[in-house]
C-alpha positions as CSV (number, residue, x, y, z in Angstrom):
1,X,-16.5,-7.4,-29.1
2,X,-17.2,-8.1,-25.4
3,X,-13.5,-8.6,-24.7
4,X,-12.7,-5.2,-26.2
5,X,-15.3,-3.5,-24.1
6,X,-14.0,-5.0,-20.8
7,X,-10.4,-4.1,-21.9
8,X,-11.5,-0.5,-22.6
9,X,-13.0,-0.2,-19.1
10,X,-9.9,-1.5,-17.2
11,X,-7.1,-0.3,-19.5
12,X,-6.1,3.4,-19.5
13,X,-5.6,3.4,-23.3
14,X,-7.6,3.6,-26.4
15,X,-8.6,0.6,-28.4
16,X,-9.0,1.1,-32.2
17,X,-10.5,-1.9,-34.0
18,X,-8.9,-2.9,-37.2
19,X,-9.8,-5.7,-39.6
20,X,-7.0,-7.9,-38.3
21,X,-7.4,-7.2,-34.6
22,X,-7.1,-4.4,-32.1
23,X,-4.3,-2.0,-31.5
24,X,-3.9,-0.4,-28.0
25,X,-2.7,3.1,-27.8
26,X,-2.0,5.0,-24.6
27,X,0.3,7.5,-23.0
28,X,3.3,5.8,-21.5
29,X,2.9,7.5,-18.1
30,X,-0.7,6.2,-17.8
31,X,0.4,2.7,-18.8
32,X,3.3,2.7,-16.2
33,X,1.0,4.1,-13.4
34,X,-1.7,1.5,-14.3
35,X,0.8,-1.4,-14.2
36,X,2.5,-0.1,-11.0
37,X,-0.8,0.4,-9.1
38,X,-2.1,-3.1,-10.1
39,X,1.0,-5.0,-8.9
40,X,1.8,-3.5,-5.4
41,X,3.8,-6.1,-3.4
42,X,3.5,-5.5,0.3
43,X,6.3,-6.0,2.8
44,X,4.9,-7.2,6.1
45,X,6.1,-5.5,9.2
46,X,3.8,-6.7,12.0
47,X,4.9,-6.2,15.5
48,X,1.7,-6.6,17.5
49,X,-2.1,-7.2,17.3
50,X,-2.6,-5.3,14.1
51,X,-0.7,-8.1,12.4
52,X,-3.6,-10.4,12.9
53,X,-6.0,-8.0,11.1
54,X,-3.3,-7.7,8.3
55,X,-3.2,-11.5,8.0
56,X,-7.0,-11.6,7.8
57,X,-6.9,-9.4,4.7
58,X,-5.0,-12.1,2.9
59,X,-7.6,-14.8,3.9
60,X,-10.3,-16.0,1.6
61,X,-12.9,-13.8,3.2
62,X,-11.2,-10.5,2.2
63,X,-8.8,-11.8,-0.5
64,X,-6.6,-8.8,-1.3
65,X,-5.0,-10.8,-4.1
66,X,-8.0,-9.9,-6.4
67,X,-6.8,-6.3,-6.3
68,X,-3.2,-7.0,-7.1
69,X,-1.6,-7.2,-3.6
70,X,-1.2,-11.0,-3.6
71,X,2.6,-11.3,-3.6
72,X,3.4,-10.4,0.1
73,X,7.2,-10.3,0.4
74,X,9.5,-11.0,3.3
75,X,12.3,-9.2,1.6
76,X,12.4,-5.4,1.1
77,X,14.2,-5.6,-2.2
78,X,11.1,-7.1,-3.9
79,X,8.5,-5.0,-2.1
80,X,6.7,-1.8,-3.2
81,X,4.7,-0.9,-0.1
82,X,5.5,-1.5,3.6
83,X,2.6,-2.1,5.9
84,X,3.6,-1.1,9.4
85,X,1.1,-2.9,11.7
86,X,1.7,-2.4,15.3
87,X,3.9,-0.8,17.9
88,X,7.4,0.5,17.0
89,X,9.8,0.4,19.9
90,X,13.1,2.4,19.9
91,X,15.1,-0.8,19.4
92,X,13.0,-1.7,16.3
93,X,13.1,1.8,14.7
94,X,16.6,1.4,13.1
95,X,15.5,-2.0,11.7
96,X,12.4,-0.3,10.1
97,X,14.6,2.5,8.7
98,X,17.0,-0.1,7.2
99,X,14.2,-2.1,5.6
100,X,12.7,1.1,4.2
101,X,16.1,2.1,2.7
102,X,16.5,-1.3,1.1
103,X,13.2,-1.0,-0.7
104,X,13.5,0.0,-4.4
105,X,11.9,3.3,-5.6
106,X,9.0,4.0,-5.9
107,X,8.1,2.8,-2.4
108,X,5.0,3.6,-0.3
109,X,4.3,3.3,3.4
110,X,1.0,2.5,5.2
111,X,0.8,3.0,9.0
112,X,-1.8,0.7,10.4
113,X,-3.4,1.2,13.8
114,X,-3.0,3.6,16.6
115,X,0.3,2.3,17.7
116,X,1.9,2.8,14.3
117,X,0.4,6.2,13.9
118,X,0.9,7.8,17.3
119,X,2.5,5.3,19.8
120,X,-0.8,3.7,20.7
121,X,-3.4,4.2,23.4
122,X,-1.7,1.9,25.9
123,X,1.9,2.8,25.3
124,X,1.7,6.5,24.5
125,X,3.7,7.8,27.5
126,X,6.2,5.0,27.6
127,X,9.9,5.9,27.1
128,X,10.5,2.9,24.8
129,X,7.8,3.5,22.2
130,X,8.3,5.7,19.1
131,X,5.4,8.2,18.9
132,X,4.5,7.3,15.4
133,X,6.1,5.7,12.3
134,X,6.5,9.1,10.7
135,X,9.2,9.9,13.2
136,X,11.3,7.2,11.5
137,X,10.2,7.0,7.8
138,X,7.7,9.1,5.7
139,X,4.2,7.6,5.8
140,X,1.8,7.8,2.8
141,X,-1.5,6.5,4.2
142,X,-2.7,6.2,7.8
143,X,-5.3,3.7,9.0
144,X,-6.9,4.7,12.3
145,X,-8.3,2.1,14.8
146,X,-7.1,-0.2,17.6
147,X,-6.8,-2.6,15.8
148,X,-8.4,-1.4,12.5
149,X,-10.7,-3.8,10.7
150,X,-9.5,-5.7,7.7
151,X,-11.8,-3.6,5.6
152,X,-10.0,-0.5,6.7
153,X,-6.6,-1.9,5.4
154,X,-8.3,-3.0,2.2
155,X,-9.7,0.6,1.8
156,X,-6.3,2.1,2.4
157,X,-4.6,-0.2,-0.1
158,X,-7.3,0.7,-2.7
159,X,-6.9,4.4,-1.9
160,X,-3.1,4.1,-2.4
161,X,-3.7,2.2,-5.6
162,X,-6.1,4.9,-6.9
163,X,-3.6,7.7,-6.1
164,X,-0.8,5.8,-8.0
165,X,-3.1,5.4,-11.0
166,X,-3.7,9.1,-11.0
167,X,0.1,9.6,-11.2
168,X,0.4,11.5,-8.0
169,X,3.9,12.0,-6.6
170,X,4.8,10.7,-3.1
171,X,4.5,14.2,-1.7
172,X,1.0,14.7,-3.3
173,X,0.0,11.3,-1.9
174,X,1.2,12.2,1.6
175,X,-0.6,15.6,1.5
176,X,-3.9,14.4,0.1
177,X,-6.7,12.9,2.2
178,X,-7.7,9.2,2.3
179,X,-9.9,9.5,-0.8
C-alpha cells in the first residue's frame, strides 16, 4: 500500500487497486511530458568561468542526477537541453548554431551567466563578443549572475522541468517567467 501511495504522488496517472495488482491509467500527453521532464540530458557548452559553476552542480554537494539530469552528453544528437555557460564570441556563434541544429526536437536552451545573456559585464562593448545567446539561438531560461551560483542553475533546471511537466510549448516556456 505504501508503494502505491508513493507512486500516486510522483506519477501523473490514476492507480486503481485490483485484487491481482494495480493498473495505472493516465492521459498519454501527461505521461509523455512526465517522462520527458524527468530525463533531460544536458549538452555542455562551457566557454568561460560559468563552466566551473556548471561542473559544481554535477558534484556530490549539489548532485543534479537526483532530478533526472545525470546523463550529461558531449554530443548534440543525444541531448535535450543545451546549457550555454559563458561568453559567446563571434567565431563560436556558428558552432553554437550548428550544435543547436543537430539536437533532436524537443530541445531547450538555458543561458547561464551575464556573458551568455548579454555579452557580459567585462566584454559588453567588445566587437568580438555576441551580445547574448538569443542573437544566435532561441533561449528558454535565463540565469542571471556573474557567475551564477550552482543553486541558480539547479533552480533553472527544475523550473524548466516543471514547465515541461505542465505541457507548455517552447513559445510558452520562453514567454513565461522563471517560476
